[in-house]
Steps between C-alpha positions, in 0.01 A plus 500: 500500500660457173572835332415395153150382633454824681587696191252302285228542758556879518511535128169297466336724762609812328370367171165402653435846632335724239665846452329799624414764238471772746796736524541787755439842378837650349689179593735526200577865576579425865745208406670703232540793739664282752730353247614840367518652836782264615850607441755236381728337743823713540787272590738795574256640757478159675883468515521852621250442783671175614851675494367794691358268774831304504702818530288628795547160670882521441507845632312409820732206560800724449366754760425213733857367479656832526310582809583170642867533444492855638306423821566144585808461738814335354694221662827680444472883514844543333371368166263667258251338269687611203811323614297182562351507149835571350668198681213272403513603135886466467521183713522271191755721327719535806498131599840359408412143604217470237604265216228614270615867520859409404594695194808329360 
């Protein structure tokens, strides 16, 4: 169905319906009480809540990785995880054959 035609039909139906003069008791007061009872949206609280959830997730992931590195067997018992991490981080710096890392 065409949206313009649907819009026209809905507006015509709304105009054909007579308005009701009856209003529930204390309707205005209830509406105003709801409007004043709501607090404004606090962006800092939303960010704080999201960052707290992210921090908890990161902490859980860190504990999972720490326990995994502690209890899972290593292929080479002579090396430590810290040595593996250090070798991986400095691999690009220590590679003499890399033309991109050549500082002349």
